[in-house]
VMD Tcl script that draws the C-alpha trace (Angstrom):
set ca {
  {19.31 6.73 -29.81}
  {20.71 3.75 -31.70}
  {23.67 3.30 -29.38}
  {24.53 1.35 -26.28}
  {20.96 1.26 -24.95}
  {19.53 -1.11 -27.55}
  {22.32 -3.60 -26.80}
  {22.22 -3.30 -23.00}
  {18.79 -2.29 -21.66}
  {16.65 -5.28 -22.62}
  {18.27 -7.71 -20.18}
  {17.57 -5.69 -17.00}
  {14.11 -4.85 -18.37}
  {13.36 -8.57 -18.78}
  {14.55 -9.18 -15.24}
  {11.93 -6.68 -14.06}
  {8.96 -7.61 -16.24}
  {9.65 -10.65 -18.41}
  {7.77 -10.35 -21.70}
  {5.97 -7.39 -20.12}
  {8.97 -5.31 -21.16}
  {7.08 -4.84 -24.46}
  {4.51 -2.77 -22.57}
  {7.32 -1.03 -20.71}
  {8.89 -0.10 -24.03}
  {5.66 1.59 -25.15}
  {5.43 3.51 -21.87}
  {9.05 4.64 -22.13}
  {8.45 5.81 -25.72}
  {5.37 7.81 -24.67}
  {7.27 9.58 -21.89}
  {10.18 10.22 -24.26}
  {7.81 11.77 -26.81}
  {6.31 14.12 -24.22}
  {9.75 15.10 -22.96}
  {11.06 15.79 -26.44}
  {7.98 17.78 -27.45}
  {8.17 19.95 -24.33}
  {11.89 20.47 -24.91}
  {11.29 21.41 -28.55}
  {8.82 24.16 -27.63}
  {11.21 25.48 -24.98}
  {14.13 25.36 -27.40}
  {12.18 27.48 -29.88}
  {11.60 30.03 -27.10}
  {15.16 29.87 -25.70}
  {17.57 28.90 -28.51}
  {20.61 28.71 -26.23}
  {23.06 26.00 -25.26}
  {22.29 24.31 -21.97}
  {18.88 22.73 -22.54}
  {16.76 22.41 -19.40}
  {19.51 24.11 -17.40}
  {18.39 27.26 -19.26}
  {14.66 26.45 -19.45}
  {14.33 25.73 -15.73}
  {16.22 28.89 -14.83}
  {14.09 31.09 -17.07}
  {10.68 29.56 -16.36}
  {10.88 28.23 -12.78}
  {13.77 30.07 -11.16}
  {17.57 29.70 -10.76}
  {17.39 26.75 -8.35}
  {15.41 24.57 -10.75}
  {17.72 25.38 -13.63}
  {20.68 24.46 -11.47}
  {19.05 21.22 -10.31}
  {18.29 20.27 -13.93}
  {21.91 20.90 -14.89}
  {23.12 18.90 -11.91}
  {20.79 16.02 -12.81}
  {21.99 16.08 -16.40}
  {25.66 16.01 -15.46}
  {25.38 13.18 -12.94}
  {22.88 11.21 -15.04}
  {24.83 11.41 -18.25}
  {28.06 10.66 -16.39}
  {26.42 7.42 -15.28}
  {25.37 6.87 -18.90}
  {29.03 7.10 -19.89}
  {29.82 4.36 -17.38}
  {26.98 2.20 -18.74}
  {28.23 2.61 -22.30}
  {31.79 1.72 -21.37}
  {30.52 -1.35 -19.49}
  {28.49 -2.32 -22.58}
  {31.66 -2.24 -24.68}
  {33.35 -4.51 -22.14}
  {30.37 -6.90 -21.89}
  {30.25 -7.53 -25.63}
  {34.02 -7.49 -26.18}
  {34.91 -9.83 -23.29}
  {31.79 -11.99 -22.82}
  {33.56 -14.73 -20.86}
  {35.83 -12.55 -18.74}
  {35.32 -11.86 -15.05}
  {34.28 -8.51 -13.63}
  {37.85 -7.28 -12.88}
  {38.95 -7.69 -16.50}
  {35.78 -6.13 -17.87}
  {36.16 -3.21 -15.46}
  {39.76 -2.70 -16.56}
  {38.74 -2.65 -20.23}
  {35.88 -0.21 -19.58}
  {38.20 2.14 -17.70}
  {40.74 1.91 -20.53}
  {38.04 2.80 -23.06}
  {37.04 5.87 -21.06}
  {40.67 6.93 -20.72}
  {41.23 6.61 -24.47}
  {38.13 8.58 -25.43}
  {38.88 11.25 -22.82}
  {42.31 11.65 -24.40}
  {40.71 12.00 -27.85}
  {38.26 14.62 -26.60}
  {41.10 16.43 -24.82}
  {42.76 16.94 -28.20}
  {39.57 18.26 -29.75}
  {38.56 15.09 -31.62}
  {34.80 15.00 -32.19}
  {32.33 12.61 -33.73}
  {31.82 14.08 -37.19}
  {28.67 13.82 -39.27}
  {30.17 11.22 -41.64}
  {31.28 9.10 -38.69}
  {27.82 9.36 -37.14}
  {26.23 8.17 -40.38}
  {28.70 5.30 -40.62}
  {28.03 4.19 -37.04}
  {24.25 4.33 -37.53}
  {24.52 2.35 -40.77}
  {26.68 -0.33 -39.14}
  {24.37 -0.48 -36.12}
  {21.22 -0.86 -38.24}
  {22.84 -3.58 -40.34}
  {23.97 -5.50 -37.25}
  {20.56 -5.14 -35.59}
  {18.80 -6.36 -38.74}
  {20.99 -9.46 -38.94}
  {20.55 -10.13 -35.20}
  {16.76 -9.85 -35.50}
  {16.65 -12.26 -38.46}
  {18.94 -14.72 -36.69}
  {16.93 -14.51 -33.48}
  {13.60 -15.09 -35.21}
  {14.82 -18.00 -37.33}
  {17.10 -19.82 -34.88}
  {16.33 -23.40 -33.77}
  {15.32 -22.28 -30.29}
  {13.03 -19.51 -31.54}
  {9.45 -19.94 -30.41}
  {6.54 -17.61 -29.83}
  {5.88 -19.68 -26.71}
  {8.83 -17.77 -25.21}
  {6.55 -14.72 -25.08}
  {4.31 -16.47 -22.56}
  {3.15 -15.64 -20.01}
  {2.34 -12.19 -21.29}
  {2.71 -9.62 -19.92}
  {4.74 -11.72 -17.46}
  {5.08 -9.04 -14.81}
  {2.92 -6.99 -12.48}
  {2.34 -3.26 -12.88}
  {5.35 -2.42 -10.73}
  {7.66 -4.63 -12.78}
  {6.38 -3.20 -16.05}
  {6.93 0.36 -14.82}
  {10.43 -0.60 -13.65}
  {11.18 -2.00 -17.10}
  {9.90 1.24 -18.65}
  {12.24 3.25 -16.45}
  {15.19 1.07 -17.44}
  {14.27 1.14 -21.13}
  {14.01 4.93 -20.96}
  {17.82 4.79 -20.96}
  {17.70 3.33 -24.48}
  {15.99 6.46 -25.82}
  {18.80 8.75 -24.66}
  {19.59 11.23 -27.40}
  {16.09 11.99 -28.68}
  {16.00 15.49 -27.23}
  {19.05 16.55 -29.24}
  {16.59 17.10 -32.07}
  {14.92 19.71 -29.89}
  {18.09 21.78 -29.44}
  {18.66 22.55 -33.12}
  {16.44 25.63 -33.29}
  {19.26 27.87 -34.47}
  {20.55 25.41 -37.07}
  {17.55 24.38 -39.20}
  {15.19 26.22 -41.49}
  {11.67 26.84 -40.18}
  {12.38 25.21 -36.78}
  {8.83 25.81 -35.55}
  {7.64 23.43 -38.31}
  {10.65 21.18 -38.86}
  {11.43 20.18 -35.27}
  {7.87 19.13 -34.30}
  {7.84 16.91 -37.41}
  {11.32 15.51 -36.85}
  {10.69 14.40 -33.27}
  {7.85 11.91 -33.95}
  {9.65 10.63 -37.06}
  {12.87 10.01 -35.08}
  {11.07 8.45 -32.12}
  {8.76 6.39 -34.33}
  {11.63 5.01 -36.41}
  {13.67 4.16 -33.32}
  {10.70 2.58 -31.56}
  {10.09 0.38 -34.62}
  {13.68 -0.88 -34.41}
  {13.39 -1.44 -30.65}
  {10.15 -3.41 -30.96}
  {11.71 -5.67 -33.60}
  {14.81 -6.23 -31.43}
  {12.72 -6.83 -28.29}
  {10.55 -9.42 -30.03}
  {13.60 -11.13 -31.53}
  {15.50 -11.51 -28.26}
  {12.39 -12.63 -26.39}
  {11.46 -15.22 -29.03}
  {15.05 -16.45 -29.33}
  {15.95 -16.58 -25.64}
  {12.78 -16.34 -23.59}
  {12.44 -13.92 -20.66}
  {14.57 -15.97 -18.22}
  {17.61 -16.38 -20.51}
  {17.29 -12.79 -21.67}
  {17.26 -11.53 -18.08}
  {20.47 -13.44 -17.29}
  {22.34 -12.48 -20.47}
  {25.23 -10.02 -20.27}
  {25.24 -9.67 -24.08}
  {21.68 -10.52 -25.15}
  {21.87 -9.66 -28.85}
  {25.03 -11.68 -29.37}
  {23.45 -14.62 -27.55}
  {20.27 -14.34 -29.60}
  {22.36 -14.40 -32.80}
  {24.28 -17.47 -31.66}
  {22.41 -19.76 -34.06}
  {24.52 -18.20 -36.81}
  {28.08 -18.77 -35.52}
  {29.65 -16.29 -37.93}
  {27.24 -13.56 -36.84}
  {27.98 -13.57 -33.13}
  {31.39 -11.82 -33.42}
  {29.84 -9.37 -35.90}
  {27.16 -8.44 -33.37}
  {29.78 -8.03 -30.65}
  {31.80 -5.72 -32.88}
  {28.68 -3.76 -33.86}
  {27.69 -3.32 -30.21}
  {31.16 -2.05 -29.37}
  {31.11 0.41 -32.29}
  {27.65 1.73 -31.38}
  {28.55 2.14 -27.70}
  {31.89 3.80 -28.49}
  {30.22 6.27 -30.83}
  {27.64 7.20 -28.21}
  {30.29 7.42 -25.51}
  {32.49 9.74 -27.55}
  {29.62 12.18 -28.12}
  {28.32 11.92 -24.56}
  {31.64 12.66 -22.87}
  {31.79 15.72 -25.10}
  {28.29 16.85 -24.09}
  {28.71 16.28 -20.35}
  {31.98 18.19 -20.26}
  {30.35 21.16 -22.05}
  {27.47 21.29 -19.59}
  {30.02 21.09 -16.78}
  {31.84 24.01 -18.39}
  {28.63 26.09 -18.53}
  {27.77 25.39 -14.88}
  {31.34 26.17 -13.79}
  {31.23 29.50 -15.62}
  {28.02 30.34 -13.75}
  {29.67 29.43 -10.45}
  {27.54 26.32 -9.80}
  {30.59 24.05 -10.05}
  {34.23 24.80 -9.18}
  {35.57 27.61 -11.37}
  {38.61 25.54 -12.29}
  {36.34 23.35 -14.43}
  {35.69 26.35 -16.71}
  {39.28 26.38 -17.98}
  {39.69 26.11 -21.76}
  {42.87 24.67 -23.25}
  {44.78 27.44 -25.07}
  {45.77 25.17 -27.97}
  {42.97 22.64 -28.40}
  {40.17 25.02 -27.33}
  {38.40 22.39 -25.23}
  {37.32 22.48 -21.55}
  {40.19 20.19 -20.60}
  {39.72 20.36 -16.83}
  {36.03 19.45 -17.20}
  {36.83 16.60 -19.57}
  {39.47 15.17 -17.24}
  {37.09 15.46 -14.27}
  {34.31 13.69 -16.16}
  {36.70 10.92 -17.20}
  {37.87 10.36 -13.62}
  {34.32 10.26 -12.23}
  {33.19 7.83 -14.95}
  {36.14 5.54 -14.17}
  {35.20 5.55 -10.47}
  {31.59 4.71 -11.32}
  {32.69 1.83 -13.53}
  {34.60 0.34 -10.62}
  {31.69 0.85 -8.20}
  {28.56 -0.29 -10.09}
  {27.46 -2.95 -12.55}
  {25.69 -2.29 -15.84}
  {22.18 -2.52 -14.39}
  {23.09 -0.13 -11.58}
  {24.59 2.39 -14.00}
  {21.49 2.26 -16.24}
  {19.12 2.67 -13.28}
  {21.04 5.58 -11.74}
  {21.34 7.32 -15.11}
  {17.64 6.90 -15.82}
  {16.65 8.33 -12.42}
  {18.76 11.48 -12.80}
  {17.76 12.08 -16.42}
  {14.07 11.55 -15.61}
  {14.43 14.25 -12.93}
  {15.99 16.50 -15.58}
  {13.06 16.00 -17.94}
  {10.52 16.42 -15.16}
  {11.85 19.97 -14.80}
  {11.66 20.40 -18.60}
  {7.97 19.42 -18.58}
  {7.22 21.67 -15.62}
  {8.92 24.51 -17.50}
  {6.88 23.81 -20.65}
  {3.68 23.90 -18.58}
  {4.36 27.59 -17.80}
  {4.55 28.60 -21.46}
  {1.65 30.66 -22.75}
  {-0.16 29.97 -25.98}
  {1.58 32.98 -27.50}
  {4.96 31.47 -26.53}
  {4.22 28.24 -28.38}
  {3.01 26.10 -25.48}
  {2.32 22.49 -26.45}
  {-1.11 21.04 -25.65}
  {-1.40 20.88 -21.86}
  {-1.70 17.11 -21.92}
  {1.87 16.80 -23.22}
  {3.81 18.38 -20.32}
  {1.28 16.95 -17.84}
  {1.79 13.36 -19.03}
  {5.52 13.96 -19.38}
  {5.91 15.30 -15.84}
  {3.76 12.58 -14.27}
  {5.48 9.90 -16.35}
  {8.96 11.06 -15.36}
  {8.10 11.02 -11.67}
  {6.36 7.63 -11.79}
  {9.11 5.96 -13.83}
  {11.87 7.46 -11.69}
  {10.43 6.01 -8.49}
  {9.61 2.68 -10.16}
  {13.31 1.98 -10.80}
  {15.22 -0.52 -8.62}
  {15.45 0.62 -5.00}
  {19.20 1.09 -5.08}
  {18.95 3.40 -8.10}
  {16.20 5.44 -6.45}
  {18.16 5.81 -3.21}
  {21.42 6.70 -4.94}
  {19.74 9.08 -7.36}
  {17.76 10.81 -4.61}
  {20.89 11.16 -2.49}
  {22.90 12.71 -5.32}
  {20.11 15.14 -6.22}
  {19.77 16.05 -2.53}
  {23.52 16.61 -2.38}
  {23.27 18.96 -5.34}
  {20.42 20.86 -3.68}
  {22.44 21.07 -0.46}
  {25.42 22.51 -2.31}
  {23.14 25.14 -3.80}
  {21.72 26.13 -0.41}
  {25.13 26.30 1.27}
  {26.60 28.30 -1.58}
  {23.73 30.80 -1.43}
  {24.13 31.26 2.29}
  {27.91 31.58 2.18}
  {27.94 34.10 -0.63}
  {24.63 35.71 0.37}
  {23.69 36.13 -3.23}
  {20.25 37.63 -3.83}
  {17.97 35.50 -5.95}
  {17.70 37.14 -9.38}
  {14.26 38.36 -10.31}
  {12.61 36.56 -13.15}
}
mol new
graphics top color blue
foreach p $ca { graphics top sphere $p radius 0.5 }
foreach p [lrange $ca 0 end-1] q [lrange $ca 1 end] { graphics top cylinder $p $q radius 0.2 }
display resetview
């Protein structure tokens, strides 16, 4: 969760709600908690790879599992584009869009090549990246709160946006929480998962939310809503009162985004592999390299699509599209959790109910372009499913 989102999502959120993004952050955290809790209960019931692709299939039917998988692949592919664009925004703050786009595409190409050869983000590297990110964020917060332009008057008017703007900011900030549900997929890898995972989720979300609140207050107090909304690299700009710190923040943002991007390209390609094996995507994407033992066709396809997205959308558009598709994915997760019985470890009914309603409301509160593009891509996925069923005349498996 401490990756590209914390460096990139606050600017578009401020554009939507001003200082009201603080309320949006709380709403996004609540929806994230419900989603993660529902996913944790489902993971305990179905400890398989695939996440909601599996849960939707088992609880709601094959179509909903497929649609969840489709939403995950397209949403996280857009997340990859957003992370690459974040690297470019902080690395080349004064460059024009063509140069930033070229750098972002180069970053994706390099990481795709690393993944192709089986290079993964190890545990020690993850710890190093998180440590560097926390250190950079701490320094940026201190600099922002103590700079000459810092003033609590920058928080006024509060909330600074209407209900629609606050909900839009929540939908955009939901992107910053990406990664929380990975805790819920570790049922086969931890001791006493039925006790450990429900404890780990609120601790992880609470710790991350604490960091996000501190960063949000710092950038608002240092820049004010208007400057924050216009900033391409808000944390670096907020730390500008300490000249030596600005390049450190830029480097830290690049490291955090690169770490997230490396892991995310890996995850998207594996979900693509699973869907290809099940016949929901072209079978060629299920190929595994004989030497490196990686789904090399899927990884190359993901890299190409991410590069195209980088050339077609800006950072705000990538964040909005990603949030819409991933919110649809978690809406299916909450609907699946609702069907669990008490014997199967169902969470309190209020959790999947709030999660499902929250996902739907936040998804359709996003910028209009993101809603239209996301709806069109999900509809395309549903259309592919229908055509494929009719062409192959496959009977729907009984649950």
